[in-house]
N, C-alpha and C positions, 0 to 999 in steps of 0.2 A: 434731252440733256439737261437745257433750259429749263426747263420745266422740276426736274429732280435739283437743279442745284438753289433753284428758290425754295424748293421745299425744305433744303438742309440749313440754307442761309437761316428762315424762318424759326427754325426746331432750334437752332444755335442761339438766335436772337431771345426767345424765351428762356432756357439755358441760363443765359447772358443776366437777363433782367432776374428769374429767380432767385439769383444768387448778390443781385444787386442790395444794396443799403445806402442810406443818405441821415446824416450825421446834419444838426444845424451846425455855424461856427462858432456859436458862443460867445457872440459882441454885442449880447443886449438887445437883440431884433426880439420886436413882436411879432409872432405870422398870423394871421387868420389861415382858417381850412384852406379858405380860396389860394392864397398866396402858395402853398407849398404845393401847389400843382404846379407850378413856373419852376419854384425853387426846390424840388427834390428830384429834380432828375430822370421826372417819370416813375418815382415810389407812390406816389400819389396822384390819380388823376380822379379828373369831373367827369359825373355822368350827366350831371345837370347843373344849376346852381343850387340845388341844395342836398345832392348825394355824394358823395368821395368817398372812392376806396382806394384801400392800402392796399398794395399789392408787395411789396417790397417793407423789411426793416424800417423803422424810422426814429431817429434821436433825436428829441429836442434837449437840447447841450445847458448844462448850467447857465445860467445867466440871461438864457431868450426862453420865451413863452410861446404858445401855442391859446388860439381864440377859440369856442366853439360857440356860437350863435345862433338866436331866432330859428332855433329849431332846429337846423343842420343837420344833416346826420354824414355818420363815419362807417362804413363795410370795410368790414375787417377778412383779406383775404390770404389766412392763414400768415398774418404776417404780427407782429408785435409792435407796438407803438410804446415808447418809454423817453418818458420825462423827468429830467434832471434839472429845469429851470424850474417852470410852471406850467400850471393848463389850468385857464379856467371854461368852464362849459355851462351855459345860462341858455334855457329854453326860454321861446316868449310865453306871451301870457296865455295862448292860445294852445302853442305846443311845445310838445317836448323836444329837445336834442335826441340824438340817437345812435350810441357807440355800440358795435354790435358783428357779429358772423349769420352761422347759418347753421343748421342740424347734420351738413356735413362738415362745418369746422374742424380742424385737428389740431392749430395752434394757433388761433385767433388774439392775444393777449395786450391786456393797457398793465403796464409796468411804471411805477411813481418810484424814484429811485432816488434818495437822498436829494432832494428838490431843493434848491435852493431860496427860493417863494413858495407861500402858501399857495394852496393847490384847490382849487374851488367846483363841486359839480352839481348844479340847480335845477330839478327838474329836466334830468336825463335819466333815458331810460338805454339800460345795459341789459344786451342778450343774446344768447349763443355764445358770447366769449368762454374760454377756455381757463382764463382766467384774471384778478388784476391783483394788481399785488402796490401793497403799500410799504415802504422799505425807507425809515427813520425819514418820513417827511410828514408835513404838515399839512393835510387832509380834510376835507370837509362835504360831507354829501346832502345833501336835503331836497324834501321833497321828490325823490329819487325812486325809479323802480330798478332790482334787478332780478333777471327772468331768465331759465331756461340754459344756466352755463354750465356749459360738459365736463366730465370728471376723468377726461383724456388724460393731461397731463397731471392736475391737481386734483385734488378732492375737496376744494372748497370752492365758493365764489369768491370772495374776498378775504383774500389773506394779508395779515399787516404784521412787521414786525421792527420792532426798536422805534413807536409811535402810540399818538395817541389818538387815531385818526374819528372824525364824529358824524355820525350818524343821526340823522332826525328827518321823521316825519318820513319815512321811506318803507318800502315791501321789497321783500325778498321770498320770490315765490316757484316753486319747481323747480327748482337747482340740484342738479345730479347730487352734487355734497354739503358740506355743512355751508350755513349762508355767508358765516363771518367766522374767521378760523386765526389762530398765533398760535407759534411754537414753542417746543417745551424748554428750547434754547436762545430766548430772546424775550424782550419788556416790551409791555404797552398797556396803557389802563384806554379802551375804547371808553364813548361818551354815548350810549345807545340809547335815543328818549324818542316815546311816541313811534316806534315803526310796528310792522305787521309781519311778521313771517309763519309761512302758510306752506305744508309740503311741501319742504325740503329734503334733502338724502331721501332721492328718487331712489337712487340704485342701492339705497337699502341693506348700505355697509352700518358697521358698528361705528355712530357718529351721531353727537348732536347736529341740531341747525343752530347754535351757537356754542363754540368751541376755542376756549381763551388758554393759552398759558400763563405765567407771571406778570403781575402787574406792574406797575413802573412807579414814581414817585404818585401820581394821582392816584383817585380812587374809583376803580370800574366801577361806569353805573350804567344799570338797564333799567331805566324807568318808563311806564307806562306806555309797553309794550305787550303785542300778545303774540306767541309764540306756540301757533297750532302745528298735529300731525298731521299727518293725511291716511295715517294706517297701517303703517310701514313697521314690521316688527320690531326692528332693529334704530330706526329714529329719534334719538333719545331731544329731551328738549337744549335744557341748558347744561355746559357743563364749563368749571372753571377747575385750574389745576396747577401744583407747583412738586411737581416730582425730582425737582435738581436742588431744592432747598436752596431758592437765593434769596433776597429780600423779601419784605414784608407786604402781603399783596394785599389787599383793601377794593370792599366790595359793596356796593349797594344795589340788593334789590329791591326796587319799590315800584307799588301799583299795577303789577304785569298778571296776564290770565298765559298760563303756561298748562295747556288740555290736548290730551289726546294723541301723545308723543308713549317712547317706551320709559320714559319715567322721568321725571317731573325737574329737579336742580340737582347736581354731583358734585359736590366739593372736595376734594380730593389732596391729599399731600402735607407740605411745608408752610408753615407761616403765612397763612390764607387766612382774614378776619374778614366777616360779615354780616352788615345788618339787612335783616331781610323781615320786609316789614309790609304788610297792606296786597300781601298777593294772593292770587285763588292758583292752587294748584291742584288739580282735580281730570281727573279720567286719563291718567296716565299708565295704561294697562297693556298696551299694547303687544309689552313682552310677553310670548310664549310660555316661555319656564321661568316663575316667580324666583328660583332660586340665581338667577341672572340678571335678575333687573327688576323696576315697574315701580320704582318710590315716589313719591310724591318728591322727600326732600330726601338725600342721604348725602352725611356728612363723614367722610373715610382719613382719619387721619393718621401721619407718620409720630405727630406726638402730638400734644397738650395744643401744640401753637396753631393748631387749626383749630378756630373760634366760629362757631355763630350764633347771633343776636335773632331770637324772632319774637315778632310781634304783631299780632290781628291777619294775621293768615288764613286761611280756610285750604285746606288741605282737605281732600275726597276721593271718592274715588277711585286711587289708584290699586294697585297691588300691594302695598304698604304702604303705610304714613310716612314716618319718619324712623331711618333707618340708619342708629349710629354705629359705625366700624373703627374698632377696635383702639388707639386715645382722640380724644377730643375736649374740647372746653364750650357745649353747647350753653347757652342759657334762654330758656323758653318761658322765663319768668319767676320772680321773687316775689319774698312777701311785701316789700315796696315800689316793685312795678311788675302787675299781673301781668302775663303774657298774651292773654285774650287770642289766642289764635282756637281755630274752631276743626280739632282733626275727628273727622269722623266716615264709616261707609270706606274705607280704607281695607280688602277683605281678597284671600285668595284661597284656596281648596276651602271652604266653607267656614274658615276662621278670619274676624277682624285683626287688624294689624296696625292700630295706633301710632305707638311707639315703639320700637324694636333698639335697645339697648344691647347689640351686640360686639361691646367696646369694654376698657376696662375704666371707663372715667364715669364718675356721677352726674348727673344730669339735675338742674333744677326745672322745674315746669312748672309754677304755683299759679292758679288761675287760667288756665285751660277749662276747656267743652270736648267732652271727648265723645260726644254722644248721645249722653244721658246726663241728668241731672244727679243722679246717683252716684256717689265717689266709691260705691264698691263695682259698680259697672266701668268707670275705666280702670281700677287694678285688673279687669278681663281682659283689657285689648290692651294694658302696657306691657312687656315683657321685655325684665331686667333681673334683674339678680335672686328675688323668691322662686322667678322662672326657672332660669339658667343657668345657678350656682355660687358661690362665692366671688370666683373670680370675676365675675360681671359686675360693671355699677352697674348705682341705684337710682330710681328718677324719684326724686322726691316733688308730689303731684297737689298734694293736698294743703290749703283748697281751691276745689275748683272751681272755675265759673259755669252759672248756673244760666240756660239758654234758653229764654223766654218769646212767645211772639208779640217783639214789643216794635215799635216807630221809632226811631231817634232822629230823622229830622225830614222833614217835607221842604225843597226848594222849590219856586219858579226861576230858575236863571234868565237872565239879559242876558246879549248878545245874538250873533248876526244868525246864530244854530241853534238857538234854541227861543227867546222869546224879544224878535232882534228889536222892539217900538221900546219895550220898558225901558228905564233910565238905569237900573239898581234889581238886583235880586231879590225874592219876596219869599219870604220862610214862614211855614206855618206854625200854628199856635198848637202844640202837642195837650190833647186833654184825653192821659191813660186812665182815668177814673172810669172812662165812658167809652174811651176807644174813638177817639174822634179827632179828628184837624180841624183848625179854623184856619182858611188861608184867605187874607184880605189884601187887597190890591184895590187904591186909588180909582175913584173916576177918571182922572185925567190919564190913568195911565192903561187901561181898560180896552181895547176896542173891540173884543170879539170874546164869547166864552171858552173858547179855543185855546186851550195852556197845555202849553210847555212843562211838565216837573220831574226832579229827579228825587227816589225815592231811599232812603239810608236807614236800613235797617243792621239790627245785630250781628255780627260776621259767623257764619254759620245757618242764617236764617233766612226763606224765600217768599217770596209774596205771588201773588197772579196780577200784580198790578203792573198795566202795562205801559211799557219805557221805549222812550225815544220816538214818541209820538206825540201830538195833540191832541188832546184830549177833551173832551164836551164838557164843562162844569155848570150849564144851567142848569141842571139836576144833580144835587148831593150824590158823588162815585165812592160805591161801596168795594173793596176789597180783602182778602184774607190775608194774613203772615200763617208761615207755617215751619216747625223748628223740625229738624231733623227725628226727633223721636217722639212726633204727632202732636205736639202740643198746638194748639191753632187758634185763630183771634181774627175776626172779621172788624175791619177797621171801617170810616165812611171819613171823605173830605167834604166841606163843604165852603164854597166858594162866597166872599163877603165881600159888597162894594154898592155902594147906594144908588147904582142904576140899575139894580136888577128889579127895582120894584117901579121904576121909570113906567108909568102909565102911556105917554109917548116914545116907548122904545123900538117898536116893531113897525119897519114904514116898508115901502114898496119899492122897485126900482125896474130898470125896464134891460132885458138880457137877451140880446140876437144872437143867436149862431150862426156864424156865416161859413156852414161846411167848404164852400171852394177855395175860401182861405185858410182854412182850421187856424180859426180867430174865436173872438165872443168880442160882443160889443157895448161896453154898460156905459150907462147913464147914470149919473151921481142925484138925486134927489135933494143932498143934502146943501148946504150952504156955506160948509168950508171941506175941507179934504177929509178926505176918508180912505177908511184902510181895506183891502180887497186883501180876500186868500181865497183859495179853493183847494178844499177835500176830497180827499177820495171813502169810498164805500169803508175801508178800514180807519177812518181818521184823522190816517197821515194831510197832511200840510204840503203840497203839491206846486204850490204859488202862496208869494206873497207878494206886496207892493202897494201903490199910493195913488189915489184917484182924485184927483182935481176936479173941480165945476165944471157940466158939460161930459161929455164923451170921451170915453177912449177905449181903442181897441186892443186886449191881447191876446198874444199868437201862445194856441194849446197842439201844436201840432206835433209838438213830443209824449203827449199825453196818452197812454191806451185807450181803446173802447170802454166804456161803463161808466158807472154812474160818478157824479160829482156835487157836492154841495158849494155854490159860489156864493160867499158872505161879504156884505160891506156893512161898515162899522165906523161911527166915528164918536167918540165919548159916552155918552150915555145909549144914541141911537144907532139901531141895528138892523140889519133886514137880513136875508139869505132867499137864493132861490136855486132848484132840482135843475143837473143839465146833465143830459145824455150826449155823450159822445158815442157818435155811430162813426 
């Protein structure tokens, strides 16, 4: 009987705990997550010094603040953490903080609601939450990851309303719903920069990875992002809509890559004004029925206040290039300001559709490339009044922009992720008459022949030029530039520096491979500090550093087995040896 009474009491205790919740007093207190273990009346428990579990709803009241620092973790056990004051979460140098549930969580959520102070999340990993809501609050998310959000209660990872959240250098990946979303009955202008969106909307519902309603006073900015689908036939790229005729929504899409989605970008409704420049909308073709989607860009206006200005975009490999529906005001280039867009290779059913003006408004589209340098070809792939009937709008597309296999710029940039020891960027001199490029780098800057370079081509052109690696320019490098209509040209880069011919350039140095310590030991034969680099068999630099006089050990425990080249350089003097890691 005593045993039965104990079991009943224990179960009643669990029931009471499940219904419990805790709200901070709102007296300006700043809590660490450790403090909540004692203050929250059992709603937060400490598993250890790093991991904490929220087992019942917790609210941080206005004027109070919660700190999550130094890589500490919050496990949400089907509970909601609501912030009305402020929350600061910052990972350590080597470790992200973590806020999340698990694969069985049906209601694990974080809610920022009318916060009295800004909320900041830096180096935080969010996983297996059912929602992260930002309502009327100033919030920023930097260097943070959002993964594996479940769509059991909402259909997006981050939902915001009546605020302008900031997302910078964040990753959104493998979430069941949209990555970022806002409703049709609220306003908000998010700032989304340098972010990667990959394989979201894994539930394959009719939704884009970024799904936004009307903007607020500021401009909606999506800049320097990659939005890549995972092959789902219902998951789109970006959609921004005002279906309720609210105030003007201003949009900037710049330097983004939107690829492998059901569609690239959809702009729909009233009072939208977008500037779409220097983007690539490519291979957005997973829609199985072209009548239901597949456009690189779609502008669907309820009136002519749905405006879009397009400059220097590549739109290729989609089922449709650009579709314009109902009413709109689209500027793809004027006589004084050519569009510079490249629209090619967009087809379905065996027909190429560069621009389909399925609306009543005319479109100015001067100075664009349509897949060939022949204006007659442009007329074949543009569908407008001559093809569809007198009630449809006309496209003014001549003169067209011809595309040739040219090189616009070659840059050897400085910086930690490029040529780290350069003091400035170095730009090559283009010689179009003989298709050569001279790259001069001063003697005092050139520590090695391995140079990281950026090649700039006309929009729509492609090349076999190796990207994102360090290239050996001890010999001239030849590469080919090609246009979509098949015109090609070989170009050659010559590195120019007065140490190239120095007769004392090549020396030897001692290299010892210590397998037991997974390290190499180098001896510098030069009288000055030298630059050390290790390259793999693909020419990719996997290590850089400096070597003073004498010996130095370099840890190579992270290098896979294979062949490497170890180089030592100082001014005009350089030497290298092969290294086999086994």
